[in-house]
C-alpha positions as CSV (number, residue, x, y, z in Angstrom):
1,M,18.8,6.0,-3.7
2,D,19.2,2.7,-5.5
3,V,19.6,1.1,-2.1
4,L,16.0,1.9,-1.3
5,S,14.5,1.5,-4.8
6,G,11.7,-0.8,-5.5
7,K,8.2,-1.4,-4.2
8,W,9.1,-3.3,-1.0
9,K,12.2,-2.0,0.7
10,I,10.7,0.9,2.7
11,A,7.9,-1.4,4.0
12,I,10.5,-4.1,5.0
13,I,12.7,-1.6,6.7
14,S,9.7,-0.1,8.5
15,S,8.6,-3.4,9.8
16,I,12.1,-4.2,11.2
17,C,12.5,-0.6,12.5
18,Y,9.2,-0.6,14.3
19,Y,9.8,-3.9,16.1
20,N,13.6,-3.8,16.4
21,K,14.1,-7.5,15.6
22,R,11.8,-9.5,13.2
23,R,11.7,-13.0,12.0
24,F,11.1,-13.7,8.3
25,S,7.5,-14.8,8.8
26,D,6.7,-11.7,10.9
27,I,8.0,-9.4,8.1
28,L,6.1,-11.5,5.5
29,N,2.9,-10.8,7.6
30,D,3.6,-7.1,8.0
31,V,4.3,-6.4,4.3
32,G,1.0,-7.2,2.6
33,G,1.2,-8.7,-0.9
34,I,4.9,-9.6,-0.9
35,S,5.8,-13.2,-1.8
36,N,8.4,-15.4,0.0
37,K,10.7,-15.3,-2.9
38,M,10.6,-11.5,-3.2
39,L,11.0,-10.9,0.5
40,S,14.0,-13.2,0.5
41,K,15.5,-11.3,-2.4
42,E,14.9,-7.9,-0.9
43,L,16.3,-8.9,2.5
44,K,19.5,-10.2,0.8
45,E,19.9,-6.9,-1.1
46,L,19.4,-4.9,2.2
47,E,21.9,-7.2,3.9
48,I,24.4,-6.7,1.0
49,N,23.9,-2.9,1.3
50,R,24.6,-3.2,5.1
51,L,21.2,-1.8,6.1
52,V,20.0,-5.1,7.7
53,K,21.8,-7.7,9.7
54,R,20.7,-11.4,9.6
55,T,21.2,-13.5,12.7
56,V,20.7,-17.2,12.8
57,L,19.9,-18.4,16.3
58,D,21.1,-21.8,17.5
59,T,17.6,-23.1,18.5
60,Q,15.4,-26.0,17.5
61,P,13.9,-25.2,15.1
62,V,16.4,-22.7,13.7
63,I,15.2,-19.1,14.0
64,V,16.5,-16.3,11.7
65,Q,16.1,-12.7,12.9
66,Y,16.6,-9.5,11.0
67,Q,17.5,-6.2,12.5
68,L,18.7,-2.8,11.3
69,T,22.5,-2.2,11.4
70,E,23.8,1.1,12.7
71,Y,23.8,2.4,9.1
72,G,20.2,1.1,8.7
73,L,19.1,2.9,11.9
74,T,20.0,6.2,10.3
75,L,16.8,5.7,8.2
76,K,14.6,5.6,11.4
77,S,13.9,9.4,11.4
78,I,13.1,9.3,7.7
79,I,10.7,6.3,8.2
80,D,9.0,8.0,11.1
81,N,8.6,11.2,9.0
82,L,7.1,9.1,6.2
83,A,4.7,7.5,8.6
84,D,3.6,10.8,10.0
85,W,3.2,12.2,6.6
86,G,1.1,9.2,5.6
87,T,-1.4,9.9,8.4
88,V,-1.6,13.7,7.9
89,G,-1.3,13.7,4.1
90,P,-4.7,12.3,3.3
91,L,-6.3,14.8,5.6
92,A,-4.6,17.7,3.9
93,I,-5.7,16.4,0.5
94,R,-9.3,16.4,1.6
95,L,-9.3,19.9,3.0
96,P,-10.6,22.6,0.7
97,N,-7.9,24.8,-0.9
98,R,-7.9,28.2,0.8
99,A,-5.7,30.2,-1.6
């Protein structure tokens, strides 16, 4: 579980998972409130733990893309379930208890 610990990792993985490949600036825009420095740190940790692959494209200017590895893709169903729960959960909380 340490691999996914912290405030930002799930949000970062969700961004990459949803779009398949994401540039640094795209992830920065998707994950509200995260700083450049923190995003860089979190992406490095995810790369070290083999959840994210970093690809540097030979373009002008240089483009860096991030995508989930095969191992990282195993989290897709969990991320999808969390997203579903996040949309249904608040509704369940507001419903009166019928015990």
